[in-house]
C-alpha positions in Angstrom: 5.7 61.5 -81.7 7.1 59.1 -79.1 3.9 57.6 -77.7 0.1 57.5 -78.2 -2.8 56.6 -76.0 -6.6 56.8 -76.2 -8.6 58.1 -73.2 -12.1 57.2 -72.0 -13.7 59.7 -74.3 -11.9 57.9 -77.2 -9.6 60.9 -77.9 -6.1 60.2 -79.1 -3.2 61.7 -77.1 0.4 62.0 -78.4 3.5 62.7 -76.5 6.4 64.3 -78.4 10.1 65.0 -77.9 10.2 68.7 -77.1 6.7 69.7 -78.4 4.8 68.7 -75.3 1.6 66.6 -75.4 -1.4 67.0 -77.7 -4.9 65.7 -77.5 -7.4 65.0 -80.3 -10.2 67.5 -80.5 -12.5 66.8 -83.4 -10.3 66.6 -86.5 -7.2 68.3 -85.1 -4.9 68.2 -82.1 -4.4 70.7 -79.3 -2.5 70.9 -76.1 -4.7 70.0 -73.2 -5.7 72.9 -70.9 -2.9 73.6 -68.5 -0.3 71.8 -70.5 0.1 74.4 -73.3 3.5 75.6 -72.1 4.9 72.3 -70.9 7.3 71.2 -73.7 9.7 68.9 -72.1 10.1 65.5 -73.8 7.1 63.3 -73.1 7.9 59.7 -74.2 5.2 57.9 -72.2 1.4 58.3 -71.7 -1.0 56.1 -69.7 -4.7 56.6 -69.4 -5.5 55.2 -65.9 -8.6 53.3 -64.8 -9.8 56.3 -62.7 -9.6 58.7 -65.7 -6.3 60.3 -64.8 -3.8 60.8 -67.5 -0.2 60.0 -66.5 2.6 61.4 -68.6 6.2 60.3 -68.4 8.5 63.3 -69.0 12.3 64.0 -69.0 11.6 65.9 -65.7 9.5 63.3 -63.9 6.0 61.8 -63.8 3.1 64.1 -64.4 -0.4 63.5 -63.2 -3.0 65.3 -65.3 -6.8 65.5 -64.7 -9.2 68.1 -66.0 -6.6 70.9 -66.2 -4.9 70.1 -62.9 -1.3 69.1 -62.9 0.8 67.4 -60.2 4.5 66.6 -60.7 6.5 63.8 -59.2 10.2 64.5 -59.7 13.4 65.5 -58.0 11.5 67.8 -55.6 9.6 64.8 -54.4 12.9 62.8 -53.9 13.2 61.0 -57.2 16.8 60.6 -58.4 17.2 61.0 -62.2 13.4 61.1 -62.9 13.6 60.8 -66.7 10.4 58.7 -67.1 10.2 56.5 -70.2 7.5 53.9 -69.4 4.3 53.8 -67.3 2.0 50.9 -66.3 -0.9 50.5 -63.9 -1.6 47.6 -61.7 -5.1 46.2 -61.1 -5.2 48.0 -57.7 -4.4 51.3 -59.3 -0.7 51.3 -58.4 1.3 53.3 -60.9 4.7 51.9 -62.0 7.1 54.0 -64.0 10.5 53.3 -65.5 13.3 55.9 -65.6 16.5 56.2 -67.6 19.1 56.3 -64.9 16.5 56.4 -62.1 15.4 52.8 -62.1 11.8 51.9 -61.2 9.2 54.1 -59.5 6.0 53.1 -57.7 3.2 55.3 -56.6 0.9 53.4 -54.4 -1.8 54.9 -52.2 -0.1 58.2 -52.3 3.3 56.8 -51.3 6.2 57.3 -53.8 9.0 54.8 -53.9 12.1 54.3 -56.1 13.9 51.0 -56.7 17.5 51.1 -58.0 20.1 48.6 -58.9 21.2 48.6 -55.2 17.7 47.3 -54.4 18.0 44.3 -56.8 16.9 45.8 -60.1 19.4 44.6 -62.7 19.9 48.1 -64.3 18.9 51.7 -63.4 18.0 52.2 -67.1 14.3 51.0 -67.5 13.0 51.1 -71.0 9.6 49.4 -70.9 7.1 47.8 -68.5 4.4 45.2 -68.8 2.0 43.8 -66.1 1.0 40.2 -66.8 -2.2 38.4 -65.9 -0.6 36.9 -62.8 0.2 40.4 -61.4 3.9 40.2 -62.1 5.6 43.3 -63.4 8.0 42.7 -66.3 10.8 45.3 -66.6 12.9 45.8 -69.8 16.2 47.4 -69.1 19.2 48.8 -71.0 22.2 46.7 -69.8 20.4 44.4 -67.4 18.1 42.5 -69.7 14.6 41.5 -68.6 13.4 41.5 -65.0 10.3 40.2 -63.3 9.0 41.8 -60.1 6.6 39.8 -58.0 5.9 39.5 -54.3 8.5 42.1 -53.5 11.4 40.3 -55.4 13.3 41.0 -58.5 14.3 38.1 -60.8 16.5 38.8 -63.7 16.8 37.1 -67.1 19.7 38.3 -69.1 22.5 37.1 -71.4 23.9 34.9 -68.6 20.6 33.0 -68.7 20.5 32.8 -72.5 19.0 36.1 -73.8 20.9 37.2 -76.9 21.3 40.7 -75.4 21.0 42.6 -72.2 19.0 45.3 -74.0 15.2 45.0 -73.7 13.3 47.8 -75.5 9.8 46.3 -75.6 7.6 43.7 -73.9 4.6 42.0 -75.5 2.5 39.1 -74.3 0.1 37.0 -76.4 -3.6 36.7 -75.6 -3.0 33.8 -73.3 -0.7 35.9 -71.1 
């Protein structure tokens, strides 16, 4: 199990590495309808405000709702869509981090990808966190920590005093 998430019905979901995704049904777990045969690595799950389940997979971002699946991957123009982290902004924007593919944003139906060439410190995004001020914090492999706000990337890495340029997790206290 790589990730867990709880949906609006208080059911636990678990993403696995090669065994697909399973959802709690009573006292056991089953693959959700329509996802029984999808067994790519699924290291990230987000239960969105609107009830949609977003799943990060080695093949791209998967939108799941009531048995209906929509993929966002290489066919939609994403380069290296190995999704490892997902976050949702207050306005419903879905952010997702990819290993080798940088940062993705799905906003009002428009899919965008940000790479190192766009100002991201690394194309290897490990984790994401949205803070109370609306800034997106991005943890990378090789580029340290990055803050995205008002359309700008600001990096914090070993040159600024971090002990490593590897950021695998981001957590904020109750006060933000």
